[in-house]
PQR file with spaces between the fields and no chain letter, atoms N, CA, C, O and H, PARSE charges and radii, in Angstrom:
ATOM       1  N    MET     1      55.127  116.839  100.107 -0.4000 1.5000
ATOM       2  CA   MET     1      56.108  117.872   99.913 -0.0000 2.0000
ATOM       3  C    MET     1      56.881  118.115  101.209  0.5500 1.7000
ATOM       4  O    MET     1      58.078  118.401  101.180 -0.5500 1.4000
ATOM       5  N    LYS     2      56.189  118.000  102.344 -0.4000 1.5000
ATOM       6  CA   LYS     2      56.842  118.242  103.618 -0.0000 2.0000
ATOM       7  C    LYS     2      57.939  117.203  103.880  0.5500 1.7000
ATOM       8  O    LYS     2      59.000  117.529  104.412 -0.5500 1.4000
ATOM       9  H    LYS     2      55.217  117.768  102.368  0.4000 1.0000
ATOM      10  N    LYS     3      57.674  115.967  103.506 -0.4000 1.5000
ATOM      11  CA   LYS     3      58.677  114.910  103.699 -0.0000 2.0000
ATOM      12  C    LYS     3      59.892  115.125  102.800  0.5500 1.7000
ATOM      13  O    LYS     3      61.023  114.844  103.196 -0.5500 1.4000
ATOM      14  H    LYS     3      56.812  115.702  103.074  0.4000 1.0000
ATOM      15  N    ILE     4      59.651  115.622  101.596 -0.4000 1.5000
ATOM      16  CA   ILE     4      60.761  115.906  100.678 -0.0000 2.0000
ATOM      17  C    ILE     4      61.639  117.011  101.247  0.5500 1.7000
ATOM      18  O    ILE     4      62.866  116.916  101.204 -0.5500 1.4000
ATOM      19  H    ILE     4      58.732  115.850  101.275  0.4000 1.0000
ATOM      20  N    LEU     5      61.015  118.061  101.782 -0.4000 1.5000
ATOM      21  CA   LEU     5      61.778  119.159  102.360 -0.0000 2.0000
ATOM      22  C    LEU     5      62.587  118.703  103.571  0.5500 1.7000
ATOM      23  O    LEU     5      63.742  119.098  103.733 -0.5500 1.4000
ATOM      24  H    LEU     5      60.018  118.138  101.817  0.4000 1.0000
ATOM      25  N    ILE     6      61.990  117.885  104.411 -0.4000 1.5000
ATOM      26  CA   ILE     6      62.708  117.381  105.583 -0.0000 2.0000
ATOM      27  C    ILE     6      63.867  116.493  105.151  0.5500 1.7000
ATOM      28  O    ILE     6      64.948  116.555  105.736 -0.5500 1.4000
ATOM      29  H    ILE     6      61.052  117.565  104.280  0.4000 1.0000
ATOM      30  N    GLY     7      63.652  115.669  104.135 -0.4000 1.5000
ATOM      31  CA   GLY     7      64.734  114.830  103.612 -0.0000 2.0000
ATOM      32  C    GLY     7      65.870  115.650  103.032  0.5500 1.7000
ATOM      33  O    GLY     7      67.040  115.338  103.251 -0.5500 1.4000
ATOM      34  H    GLY     7      62.774  115.619  103.659  0.4000 1.0000
ATOM      35  N    LEU     8      65.527  116.707  102.287 -0.4000 1.5000
ATOM      36  CA   LEU     8      66.559  117.587  101.731 -0.0000 2.0000
ATOM      37  C    LEU     8      67.348  118.299  102.827  0.5500 1.7000
ATOM      38  O    LEU     8      68.563  118.456  102.716 -0.5500 1.4000
ATOM      39  H    LEU     8      64.576  116.961  102.109  0.4000 1.0000
ATOM      40  N    ILE     9      66.663  118.726  103.880 -0.4000 1.5000
ATOM      41  CA   ILE     9      67.358  119.376  104.989 -0.0000 2.0000
ATOM      42  C    ILE     9      68.336  118.411  105.634  0.5500 1.7000
ATOM      43  O    ILE     9      69.452  118.797  105.982 -0.5500 1.4000
ATOM      44  H    ILE     9      65.675  118.599  103.970  0.4000 1.0000
ATOM      45  N    ALA    10      67.926  117.153  105.797 -0.4000 1.5000
ATOM      46  CA   ALA    10      68.815  116.158  106.389 -0.0000 2.0000
ATOM      47  C    ALA    10      70.028  115.894  105.494  0.5500 1.7000
ATOM      48  O    ALA    10      71.153  115.800  105.986 -0.5500 1.4000
ATOM      49  H    ALA    10      67.019  116.840  105.514  0.4000 1.0000
ATOM      50  N    ILE    11      69.807  115.774  104.197 -0.4000 1.5000
ATOM      51  CA   ILE    11      70.912  115.536  103.262 -0.0000 2.0000
ATOM      52  C    ILE    11      71.877  116.710  103.257  0.5500 1.7000
ATOM      53  O    ILE    11      73.093  116.521  103.263 -0.5500 1.4000
ATOM      54  H    ILE    11      68.893  115.849  103.797  0.4000 1.0000
ATOM      55  N    ILE    12      71.334  117.917  103.246 -0.4000 1.5000
ATOM      56  CA   ILE    12      72.183  119.108  103.224 -0.0000 2.0000
ATOM      57  C    ILE    12      72.980  119.228  104.518  0.5500 1.7000
ATOM      58  O    ILE    12      74.159  119.579  104.490 -0.5500 1.4000
ATOM      59  H    ILE    12      70.346  118.069  103.241  0.4000 1.0000
ATOM      60  N    ALA    13      72.348  118.939  105.644 -0.4000 1.5000
ATOM      61  CA   ALA    13      73.059  118.993  106.922 -0.0000 2.0000
ATOM      62  C    ALA    13      74.187  117.960  106.953  0.5500 1.7000
ATOM      63  O    ALA    13      75.268  118.229  107.477 -0.5500 1.4000
ATOM      64  H    ALA    13      71.390  118.654  105.667  0.4000 1.0000
ATOM      65  N    CYS    14      73.928  116.781  106.390 -0.4000 1.5000
ATOM      66  CA   CYS    14      74.974  115.745  106.325 -0.0000 2.0000
ATOM      67  C    CYS    14      76.132  116.191  105.431  0.5500 1.7000
ATOM      68  O    CYS    14      77.294  115.999  105.788 -0.5500 1.4000
ATOM      69  H    CYS    14      73.050  116.563  105.964  0.4000 1.0000
ATOM      70  N    LEU    15      75.830  116.776  104.287 -0.4000 1.5000
ATOM      71  CA   LEU    15      76.889  117.243  103.391 -0.0000 2.0000
ATOM      72  C    LEU    15      77.755  118.318  104.041  0.5500 1.7000
ATOM      73  O    LEU    15      78.982  118.277  103.947 -0.5500 1.4000
ATOM      74  H    LEU    15      74.885  116.932  103.997  0.4000 1.0000
ATOM      75  N    ILE    16      77.117  119.270  104.694 -0.4000 1.5000
ATOM      76  CA   ILE    16      77.873  120.349  105.324 -0.0000 2.0000
ATOM      77  C    ILE    16      78.680  119.813  106.500  0.5500 1.7000
ATOM      78  O    ILE    16      79.832  120.205  106.690 -0.5500 1.4000
ATOM      79  H    ILE    16      76.121  119.303  104.771  0.4000 1.0000
ATOM      80  N    SER    17      78.090  118.924  107.288 -0.4000 1.5000
ATOM      81  CA   SER    17      78.823  118.328  108.410 -0.0000 2.0000
ATOM      82  C    SER    17      80.005  117.503  107.928  0.5500 1.7000
ATOM      83  O    SER    17      81.090  117.571  108.505 -0.5500 1.4000
ATOM      84  H    SER    17      77.155  118.605  107.134  0.4000 1.0000
ATOM      85  N    PHE    18      79.800  116.726  106.873 -0.4000 1.5000
ATOM      86  CA   PHE    18      80.881  115.924  106.313 -0.0000 2.0000
ATOM      87  C    PHE    18      81.997  116.820  105.792  0.5500 1.7000
ATOM      88  O    PHE    18      83.177  116.498  105.931 -0.5500 1.4000
ATOM      89  H    PHE    18      78.919  116.671  106.404  0.4000 1.0000
ATOM      90  N    GLY    19      81.621  117.946  105.192 -0.4000 1.5000
ATOM      91  CA   GLY    19      82.615  118.886  104.696 -0.0000 2.0000
ATOM      92  C    GLY    19      83.448  119.484  105.809  0.5500 1.7000
ATOM      93  O    GLY    19      84.666  119.606  105.678 -0.5500 1.4000
ATOM      94  H    GLY    19      80.662  118.208  105.080  0.4000 1.0000
ATOM      95  N    TYR    20      82.801  119.862  106.911 -0.4000 1.5000
ATOM      96  CA   TYR    20      83.556  120.400  108.038 -0.0000 2.0000
ATOM      97  C    TYR    20      84.429  119.328  108.677  0.5500 1.7000
ATOM      98  O    TYR    20      85.541  119.615  109.119 -0.5500 1.4000
ATOM      99  H    TYR    20      81.812  119.764  107.018  0.4000 1.0000
ATOM     100  N    PHE    21      83.935  118.100  108.727 -0.4000 1.5000
ATOM     101  CA   PHE    21      84.737  117.001  109.258 -0.0000 2.0000
ATOM     102  C    PHE    21      85.978  116.779  108.404  0.5500 1.7000
ATOM     103  O    PHE    21      87.073  116.593  108.935 -0.5500 1.4000
ATOM     104  H    PHE    21      83.031  117.867  108.368  0.4000 1.0000
ATOM     105  N    GLN    22      85.814  116.798  107.090 -0.4000 1.5000
ATOM     106  CA   GLN    22      86.945  116.627  106.180 -0.0000 2.0000
ATOM     107  C    GLN    22      87.927  117.794  106.309  0.5500 1.7000
ATOM     108  O    GLN    22      89.142  117.609  106.258 -0.5500 1.4000
ATOM     109  H    GLN    22      84.924  116.950  106.659  0.4000 1.0000
ATOM     110  N    LYS    23      87.385  118.973  106.473 -0.4000 1.5000
ATOM     111  CA   LYS    23      88.238  120.159  106.576 -0.0000 2.0000
ATOM     112  C    LYS    23      89.054  120.138  107.875  0.5500 1.7000
ATOM     113  O    LYS    23      90.218  120.539  107.878 -0.5500 1.4000
ATOM     114  H    LYS    23      86.397  119.123  106.514  0.4000 1.0000
ATOM     115  N    ASN    24      88.465  119.682  108.956 -0.4000 1.5000
ATOM     116  CA   ASN    24      89.188  119.610  110.228 -0.0000 2.0000
ATOM     117  C    ASN    24      90.261  118.531  110.228  0.5500 1.7000
ATOM     118  O    ASN    24      91.229  118.622  110.983 -0.5500 1.4000
ATOM     119  H    ASN    24      87.520  119.356  108.953  0.4000 1.0000
ATOM     120  N    ASN    25      90.103  117.524  109.400 -0.4000 1.5000
ATOM     121  CA   ASN    25      91.109  116.463  109.318 -0.0000 2.0000
ATOM     122  C    ASN    25      92.213  116.782  108.320  0.5500 1.7000
ATOM     123  O    ASN    25      93.061  115.933  108.047 -0.5500 1.4000
ATOM     124  H    ASN    25      89.317  117.450  108.787  0.4000 1.0000
ATOM     125  N    GLY    26      92.215  117.965  107.784 -0.4000 1.5000
ATOM     126  CA   GLY    26      93.265  118.370  106.870 -0.0000 2.0000
ATOM     127  C    GLY    26      92.984  118.046  105.423  0.5500 1.7000
ATOM     128  O    GLY    26      93.830  118.296  104.564 -0.5500 1.4000
ATOM     129  H    GLY    26      91.525  118.655  108.005  0.4000 1.0000
ATOM     130  N    LEU    27      91.835  117.504  105.130 -0.4000 1.5000
ATOM     131  CA   LEU    27      91.480  117.182  103.747 -0.0000 2.0000
ATOM     132  C    LEU    27      90.696  118.345  103.143  0.5500 1.7000
ATOM     133  O    LEU    27      90.388  119.324  103.825 -0.5500 1.4000
ATOM     134  H    LEU    27      91.147  117.302  105.827  0.4000 1.0000
ATOM     135  N    ASN    28      90.383  118.224  101.873 -0.4000 1.5000
ATOM     136  CA   ASN    28      89.674  119.290  101.176 -0.0000 2.0000
ATOM     137  C    ASN    28      88.162  119.088  101.334  0.5500 1.7000
ATOM     138  O    ASN    28      87.544  118.370  100.548 -0.5500 1.4000
ATOM     139  H    ASN    28      90.633  117.429  101.320  0.4000 1.0000
ATOM     140  N    GLY    29      87.577  119.716  102.341 -0.4000 1.5000
ATOM     141  CA   GLY    29      86.141  119.590  102.580 -0.0000 2.0000
ATOM     142  C    GLY    29      85.342  120.744  102.040  0.5500 1.7000
ATOM     143  O    GLY    29      84.115  120.760  102.146 -0.5500 1.4000
ATOM     144  H    GLY    29      88.079  120.299  102.980  0.4000 1.0000
ATOM     145  N    ASP    30      86.030  121.724  101.452 -0.4000 1.5000
ATOM     146  CA   ASP    30      85.317  122.889  100.919 -0.0000 2.0000
ATOM     147  C    ASP    30      84.351  122.510   99.807  0.5500 1.7000
ATOM     148  O    ASP    30      83.316  123.154   99.635 -0.5500 1.4000
ATOM     149  H    ASP    30      87.026  121.711  101.366  0.4000 1.0000
ATOM     150  N    LYS    31      84.680  121.483   99.063 -0.4000 1.5000
ATOM     151  CA   LYS    31      83.812  121.039   97.968 -0.0000 2.0000
ATOM     152  C    LYS    31      82.461  120.569   98.520  0.5500 1.7000
ATOM     153  O    LYS    31      81.417  120.898   97.956 -0.5500 1.4000
ATOM     154  H    LYS    31      85.521  120.960   99.203  0.4000 1.0000
ATOM     155  N    TRP    32      82.474  119.809   99.610 -0.4000 1.5000
ATOM     156  CA   TRP    32      81.230  119.276  100.175 -0.0000 2.0000
ATOM     157  C    TRP    32      80.404  120.378  100.829  0.5500 1.7000
ATOM     158  O    TRP    32      79.175  120.363  100.757 -0.5500 1.4000
ATOM     159  H    TRP    32      83.322  119.541  100.067  0.4000 1.0000
ATOM     160  N    ILE    33      81.069  121.319  101.458 -0.4000 1.5000
ATOM     161  CA   ILE    33      80.361  122.450  102.053 -0.0000 2.0000
ATOM     162  C    ILE    33      79.710  123.279  100.947  0.5500 1.7000
ATOM     163  O    ILE    33      78.562  123.701  101.082 -0.5500 1.4000
ATOM     164  H    ILE    33      82.068  121.331  101.516  0.4000 1.0000
ATOM     165  N    GLY    34      80.431  123.511   99.870 -0.4000 1.5000
ATOM     166  CA   GLY    34      79.897  124.278   98.751 -0.0000 2.0000
ATOM     167  C    GLY    34      78.711  123.606   98.090  0.5500 1.7000
ATOM     168  O    GLY    34      77.745  124.271   97.715 -0.5500 1.4000
ATOM     169  H    GLY    34      81.364  123.168   99.761  0.4000 1.0000
ATOM     170  N    ILE    35      78.778  122.284   97.945 -0.4000 1.5000
ATOM     171  CA   ILE    35      77.645  121.552   97.367 -0.0000 2.0000
ATOM     172  C    ILE    35      76.420  121.688   98.258  0.5500 1.7000
ATOM     173  O    ILE    35      75.307  121.867   97.763 -0.5500 1.4000
ATOM     174  H    ILE    35      79.562  121.743   98.249  0.4000 1.0000
ATOM     175  N    GLY    36      76.616  121.606   99.561 -0.4000 1.5000
ATOM     176  CA   GLY    36      75.501  121.767  100.493 -0.0000 2.0000
ATOM     177  C    GLY    36      74.882  123.142  100.415  0.5500 1.7000
ATOM     178  O    GLY    36      73.659  123.274  100.440 -0.5500 1.4000
ATOM     179  H    GLY    36      77.519  121.461   99.963  0.4000 1.0000
ATOM     180  N    ILE    37      75.709  124.171  100.320 -0.4000 1.5000
ATOM     181  CA   ILE    37      75.201  125.543  100.239 -0.0000 2.0000
ATOM     182  C    ILE    37      74.488  125.772   98.909  0.5500 1.7000
ATOM     183  O    ILE    37      73.457  126.444   98.874 -0.5500 1.4000
ATOM     184  H    ILE    37      76.703  124.064  100.299  0.4000 1.0000
ATOM     185  N    LEU    38      75.015  125.227   97.819 -0.4000 1.5000
ATOM     186  CA   LEU    38      74.338  125.354   96.527 -0.0000 2.0000
ATOM     187  C    LEU    38      72.975  124.664   96.536  0.5500 1.7000
ATOM     188  O    LEU    38      72.017  125.175   95.955 -0.5500 1.4000
ATOM     189  H    LEU    38      75.853  124.682   97.847  0.4000 1.0000
ATOM     190  N    LEU    39      72.883  123.509   97.191 -0.4000 1.5000
ATOM     191  CA   LEU    39      71.596  122.826   97.301 -0.0000 2.0000
ATOM     192  C    LEU    39      70.602  123.657   98.097  0.5500 1.7000
ATOM     193  O    LEU    39      69.416  123.692   97.770 -0.5500 1.4000
ATOM     194  H    LEU    39      73.660  123.093   97.663  0.4000 1.0000
ATOM     195  N    VAL    40      71.074  124.317   99.128 -0.4000 1.5000
ATOM     196  CA   VAL    40      70.186  125.190   99.911 -0.0000 2.0000
ATOM     197  C    VAL    40      69.659  126.319   99.036  0.5500 1.7000
ATOM     198  O    VAL    40      68.463  126.610   99.030 -0.5500 1.4000
ATOM     199  H    VAL    40      72.037  124.289   99.394  0.4000 1.0000
ATOM     200  N    ALA    41      70.572  126.952   98.294 -0.4000 1.5000
ATOM     201  CA   ALA    41      70.192  128.139   97.534 -0.0000 2.0000
ATOM     202  C    ALA    41      69.329  127.832   96.316  0.5500 1.7000
ATOM     203  O    ALA    41      68.378  128.563   96.038 -0.5500 1.4000
ATOM     204  H    ALA    41      71.543  126.715   98.299  0.4000 1.0000
ATOM     205  N    PHE    42      69.645  126.762   95.585 -0.4000 1.5000
ATOM     206  CA   PHE    42      68.982  126.533   94.306 -0.0000 2.0000
ATOM     207  C    PHE    42      67.924  125.438   94.300  0.5500 1.7000
ATOM     208  O    PHE    42      67.166  125.329   93.336 -0.5500 1.4000
ATOM     209  H    PHE    42      70.418  126.169   95.812  0.4000 1.0000
ATOM     210  N    ILE    43      67.854  124.637   95.336 -0.4000 1.5000
ATOM     211  CA   ILE    43      66.844  123.576   95.366 -0.0000 2.0000
ATOM     212  C    ILE    43      65.921  123.716   96.573  0.5500 1.7000
ATOM     213  O    ILE    43      64.700  123.720   96.421 -0.5500 1.4000
ATOM     214  H    ILE    43      68.469  124.727   96.120  0.4000 1.0000
ATOM     215  N    LEU    44      66.496  123.831   97.771 -0.4000 1.5000
ATOM     216  CA   LEU    44      65.676  123.860   98.973 -0.0000 2.0000
ATOM     217  C    LEU    44      64.828  125.128   99.073  0.5500 1.7000
ATOM     218  O    LEU    44      63.631  125.043   99.349 -0.5500 1.4000
ATOM     219  H    LEU    44      67.489  123.828   97.894  0.4000 1.0000
ATOM     220  N    MET    45      65.420  126.294   98.856 -0.4000 1.5000
ATOM     221  CA   MET    45      64.661  127.541   98.976 -0.0000 2.0000
ATOM     222  C    MET    45      63.512  127.647   97.973  0.5500 1.7000
ATOM     223  O    MET    45      62.405  127.995   98.382 -0.5500 1.4000
ATOM     224  H    MET    45      66.392  126.364   98.632  0.4000 1.0000
ATOM     225  N    PRO    46      63.717  127.363   96.670 -0.5600 1.5000
ATOM     226  CA   PRO    46      62.566  127.431   95.757  0.2800 2.0000
ATOM     227  C    PRO    46      61.467  126.422   96.096  0.5500 1.7000
ATOM     228  O    PRO    46      60.283  126.739   95.979 -0.5500 1.4000
ATOM     229  N    LEU    47      61.847  125.208   96.516 -0.4000 1.5000
ATOM     230  CA   LEU    47      60.830  124.232   96.899 -0.0000 2.0000
ATOM     231  C    LEU    47      60.069  124.679   98.137  0.5500 1.7000
ATOM     232  O    LEU    47      58.854  124.503   98.223 -0.5500 1.4000
ATOM     233  H    LEU    47      62.808  124.950   96.611  0.4000 1.0000
ATOM     234  N    PHE    48      60.787  125.259   99.100 -0.4000 1.5000
ATOM     235  CA   PHE    48      60.125  125.751  100.304 -0.0000 2.0000
ATOM     236  C    PHE    48      59.162  126.879   99.970  0.5500 1.7000
ATOM     237  O    PHE    48      58.027  126.890  100.447 -0.5500 1.4000
ATOM     238  H    PHE    48      61.774  125.402   99.031  0.4000 1.0000
ATOM     239  N    LEU    49      59.611  127.831   99.151 -0.4000 1.5000
ATOM     240  CA   LEU    49      58.739  128.947   98.794 -0.0000 2.0000
ATOM     241  C    LEU    49      57.524  128.481   98.000  0.5500 1.7000
ATOM     242  O    LEU    49      56.421  128.991   98.196 -0.5500 1.4000
ATOM     243  H    LEU    49      60.532  127.822   98.763  0.4000 1.0000
ATOM     244  N    TYR    50      57.721  127.519   97.109 -0.4000 1.5000
ATOM     245  CA   TYR    50      56.592  126.989   96.355 -0.0000 2.0000
ATOM     246  C    TYR    50      55.590  126.304   97.281  0.5500 1.7000
ATOM     247  O    TYR    50      54.384  126.520   97.160 -0.5500 1.4000
ATOM     248  H    TYR    50      58.617  127.105   96.950  0.4000 1.0000
ATOM     249  N    SER    51      56.086  125.479   98.208 -0.4000 1.5000
ATOM     250  CA   SER    51      55.174  124.769   99.096 -0.0000 2.0000
ATOM     251  C    SER    51      54.470  125.718  100.058  0.5500 1.7000
ATOM     252  O    SER    51      53.345  125.450  100.482 -0.5500 1.4000
ATOM     253  H    SER    51      57.066  125.304   98.306  0.4000 1.0000
ATOM     254  N    ARG    52      55.119  126.816  100.404 -0.4000 1.5000
ATOM     255  CA   ARG    52      54.544  127.771  101.346 -0.0000 2.0000
ATOM     256  C    ARG    52      53.463  128.630  100.698  0.5500 1.7000
ATOM     257  O    ARG    52      52.462  128.946  101.341 -0.5500 1.4000
ATOM     258  H    ARG    52      56.032  127.034  100.060  0.4000 1.0000
ATOM     259  N    PHE    53      53.649  129.011   99.442 -0.4000 1.5000
ATOM     260  CA   PHE    53      52.741  129.958   98.801 -0.0000 2.0000
ATOM     261  C    PHE    53      51.919  129.363   97.671  0.5500 1.7000
ATOM     262  O    PHE    53      51.339  130.127   96.899 -0.5500 1.4000
ATOM     263  H    PHE    53      54.463  128.755   98.920  0.4000 1.0000
ATOM     264  N    LYS    54      51.836  128.058   97.528 -0.4000 1.5000
ATOM     265  CA   LYS    54      51.149  127.478   96.378 -0.0000 2.0000
ATOM     266  C    LYS    54      49.634  127.675   96.421  0.5500 1.7000
ATOM     267  O    LYS    54      49.010  127.716   95.360 -0.5500 1.4000
ATOM     268  H    LYS    54      52.307  127.438   98.155  0.4000 1.0000
ATOM     269  N    ASN    55      49.024  127.796   97.580 -0.4000 1.5000
ATOM     270  CA   ASN    55      47.574  127.965   97.662 -0.0000 2.0000
ATOM     271  C    ASN    55      47.164  129.388   97.998  0.5500 1.7000
ATOM     272  O    ASN    55      45.999  129.632   98.314 -0.5500 1.4000
ATOM     273  H    ASN    55      49.532  127.762   98.442  0.4000 1.0000
ATOM     274  N    LYS    56      48.075  130.314   97.939 -0.4000 1.5000
ATOM     275  CA   LYS    56      47.781  131.707   98.256 -0.0000 2.0000
ATOM     276  C    LYS    56      47.516  132.484   96.978  0.5500 1.7000
ATOM     277  O    LYS    56      48.007  132.132   95.905 -0.5500 1.4000
ATOM     278  H    LYS    56      49.021  130.116   97.682  0.4000 1.0000
ATOM     279  N    GLU    57      46.736  133.540   97.111 -0.4000 1.5000
ATOM     280  CA   GLU    57      46.498  134.409   95.966 -0.0000 2.0000
ATOM     281  C    GLU    57      47.646  135.395   95.831  0.5500 1.7000
ATOM     282  O    GLU    57      48.369  135.667   96.789 -0.5500 1.4000
ATOM     283  H    GLU    57      46.338  133.825   97.983  0.4000 1.0000
ATOM     284  N    THR    58      47.798  135.913   94.646 -0.4000 1.5000
ATOM     285  CA   THR    58      48.900  136.837   94.375 -0.0000 2.0000
ATOM     286  C    THR    58      48.758  138.114   95.191  0.5500 1.7000
ATOM     287  O    THR    58      49.762  138.686   95.615 -0.5500 1.4000
ATOM     288  H    THR    58      47.211  135.692   93.867  0.4000 1.0000
ATOM     289  N    ARG    59      47.551  138.564   95.415 -0.4000 1.5000
ATOM     290  CA   ARG    59      47.344  139.803   96.174 -0.0000 2.0000
ATOM     291  C    ARG    59      47.804  139.662   97.619  0.5500 1.7000
ATOM     292  O    ARG    59      48.206  140.653   98.230 -0.5500 1.4000
ATOM     293  H    ARG    59      46.735  138.099   95.071  0.4000 1.0000
ATOM     294  N    GLU    60      47.755  138.467   98.177 -0.4000 1.5000
ATOM     295  CA   GLU    60      48.213  138.262   99.543 -0.0000 2.0000
ATOM     296  C    GLU    60      49.738  138.328   99.642  0.5500 1.7000
ATOM     297  O    GLU    60      50.274  138.673  100.695 -0.5500 1.4000
ATOM     298  H    GLU    60      47.429  137.663   97.681  0.4000 1.0000
ATOM     299  N    ARG    61      50.434  138.001   98.561 -0.4000 1.5000
ATOM     300  CA   ARG    61      51.894  138.009   98.567 -0.0000 2.0000
ATOM     301  C    ARG    61      52.492  139.352   98.216  0.5500 1.7000
ATOM     302  O    ARG    61      53.651  139.618   98.534 -0.5500 1.4000
ATOM     303  H    ARG    61      49.999  137.720   97.706  0.4000 1.0000
ATOM     304  N    MET    62      51.715  140.206   97.564 -0.4000 1.5000
ATOM     305  CA   MET    62      52.245  141.482   97.090 -0.0000 2.0000
ATOM     306  C    MET    62      52.242  142.521   98.206  0.5500 1.7000
ATOM     307  O    MET    62      51.370  142.517   99.075 -0.5500 1.4000
ATOM     308  H    MET    62      50.774  139.990   97.306  0.4000 1.0000
ATOM     309  N    LEU    63      53.217  143.396   98.167 -0.4000 1.5000
ATOM     310  CA   LEU    63      53.294  144.507   99.099 -0.0000 2.0000
ATOM     311  C    LEU    63      52.405  145.631   98.591  0.5500 1.7000
ATOM     312  O    LEU    63      52.584  146.116   97.474 -0.5500 1.4000
ATOM     313  H    LEU    63      53.925  143.399   97.462  0.4000 1.0000
ATOM     314  N    ASN    64      51.467  146.034   99.393 -0.4000 1.5000
ATOM     315  CA   ASN    64      50.554  147.094   99.008 -0.0000 2.0000
ATOM     316  C    ASN    64      51.094  148.405   99.555  0.5500 1.7000
ATOM     317  O    ASN    64      51.023  148.650  100.759 -0.5500 1.4000
ATOM     318  H    ASN    64      51.321  145.640  100.301  0.4000 1.0000
ATOM     319  N    ILE    65      51.630  149.243   98.690 -0.4000 1.5000
ATOM     320  CA   ILE    65      52.294  150.471   99.105 -0.0000 2.0000
ATOM     321  C    ILE    65      51.289  151.495   99.632  0.5500 1.7000
ATOM     322  O    ILE    65      51.610  152.236  100.560 -0.5500 1.4000
ATOM     323  H    ILE    65      51.689  149.044   97.712  0.4000 1.0000
ATOM     324  N    SER    66      50.100  151.556   99.074 -0.4000 1.5000
ATOM     325  CA   SER    66      49.120  152.551   99.532 -0.0000 2.0000
ATOM     326  C    SER    66      48.696  152.275  100.969  0.5500 1.7000
ATOM     327  O    SER    66      48.531  153.218  101.743 -0.5500 1.4000
ATOM     328  H    SER    66      49.838  150.953   98.320  0.4000 1.0000
ATOM     329  N    SER    67      48.516  151.033  101.343 -0.4000 1.5000
ATOM     330  CA   SER    67      48.159  150.739  102.733 -0.0000 2.0000
ATOM     331  C    SER    67      49.356  150.968  103.650  0.5500 1.7000
ATOM     332  O    SER    67      49.181  151.309  104.820 -0.5500 1.4000
ATOM     333  H    SER    67      48.650  150.267  100.715  0.4000 1.0000
ATOM     334  N    LYS    68      50.555  150.788  103.140 -0.4000 1.5000
ATOM     335  CA   LYS    68      51.759  151.037  103.924 -0.0000 2.0000
ATOM     336  C    LYS    68      51.894  152.521  104.223  0.5500 1.7000
ATOM     337  O    LYS    68      52.290  152.888  105.329 -0.5500 1.4000
ATOM     338  H    LYS    68      50.697  150.511  102.189  0.4000 1.0000
ATOM     339  N    LYS    69      51.571  153.392  103.252 -0.4000 1.5000
ATOM     340  CA   LYS    69      51.646  154.832  103.463 -0.0000 2.0000
ATOM     341  C    LYS    69      50.613  155.272  104.499  0.5500 1.7000
ATOM     342  O    LYS    69      50.893  156.152  105.314 -0.5500 1.4000
ATOM     343  H    LYS    69      51.250  153.093  102.353  0.4000 1.0000
ATOM     344  N    LYS    70      49.432  154.673  104.477 -0.4000 1.5000
ATOM     345  CA   LYS    70      48.409  155.012  105.463 -0.0000 2.0000
ATOM     346  C    LYS    70      48.873  154.663  106.866  0.5500 1.7000
ATOM     347  O    LYS    70      48.646  155.432  107.800 -0.5500 1.4000
ATOM     348  H    LYS    70      49.205  153.958  103.816  0.4000 1.0000
ATOM     349  N    GLU    71      49.513  153.526  107.026 -0.4000 1.5000
ATOM     350  CA   GLU    71      50.015  153.122  108.330 -0.0000 2.0000
ATOM     351  C    GLU    71      51.112  154.058  108.819  0.5500 1.7000
ATOM     352  O    GLU    71      51.177  154.357  110.011 -0.5500 1.4000
ATOM     353  H    GLU    71      49.698  152.902  106.267  0.4000 1.0000
ATOM     354  N    ASP    72      51.969  154.522  107.925 -0.4000 1.5000
ATOM     355  CA   ASP    72      53.070  155.391  108.315 -0.0000 2.0000
ATOM     356  C    ASP    72      52.572  156.781  108.713  0.5500 1.7000
ATOM     357  O    ASP    72      53.114  157.385  109.639 -0.5500 1.4000
ATOM     358  H    ASP    72      51.916  154.279  106.956  0.4000 1.0000
ATOM     359  N    THR    73      51.566  157.288  108.041 -0.4000 1.5000
ATOM     360  CA   THR    73      51.104  158.645  108.332 -0.0000 2.0000
ATOM     361  C    THR    73      50.254  158.711  109.592  0.5500 1.7000
ATOM     362  O    THR    73      50.117  159.789  110.169 -0.5500 1.4000
ATOM     363  H    THR    73      51.125  156.798  107.289  0.4000 1.0000
ATOM     364  N    ASP    74      49.687  157.614  110.035 -0.4000 1.5000
ATOM     365  CA   ASP    74      48.869  157.630  111.236 -0.0000 2.0000
ATOM     366  C    ASP    74      49.694  157.939  112.478  0.5500 1.7000
ATOM     367  O    ASP    74      49.175  158.525  113.429 -0.5500 1.4000
ATOM     368  H    ASP    74      49.799  156.738  109.566  0.4000 1.0000
ATOM     369  N    ASN    75      50.955  157.562  112.489 -0.4000 1.5000
ATOM     370  CA   ASN    75      51.795  157.757  113.659 -0.0000 2.0000
ATOM     371  C    ASN    75      52.408  159.146  113.721  0.5500 1.7000
ATOM     372  O    ASN    75      52.975  159.508  114.752 -0.5500 1.4000
ATOM     373  H    ASN    75      51.377  157.086  111.716  0.4000 1.0000
ATOM     374  N    GLN    76      52.319  159.936  112.661 -0.4000 1.5000
ATOM     375  CA   GLN    76      52.998  161.241  112.659 -0.0000 2.0000
ATOM     376  C    GLN    76      52.104  162.335  113.082  0.5500 1.7000
ATOM     377  O    GLN    76      52.524  163.491  113.133 -0.5500 1.4000
ATOM     378  H    GLN    76      51.858  159.642  111.823  0.4000 1.0000
């Protein structure tokens, strides 16, 4: 999974760089920049989050409000 994420980061960086290169040369590079950003938002981020939290329990990921209130009241 780590190799897939690194490969996706490289592809996305190439797409965004190519888009800026096209845009600086007077061509329409907005399409390539947009494709790169869409890949970041809809493919790279979910894969990263899945790989990061796949072996964790749900209780470790959840925000525990009661413990947060205890921490806040100790300082007052």
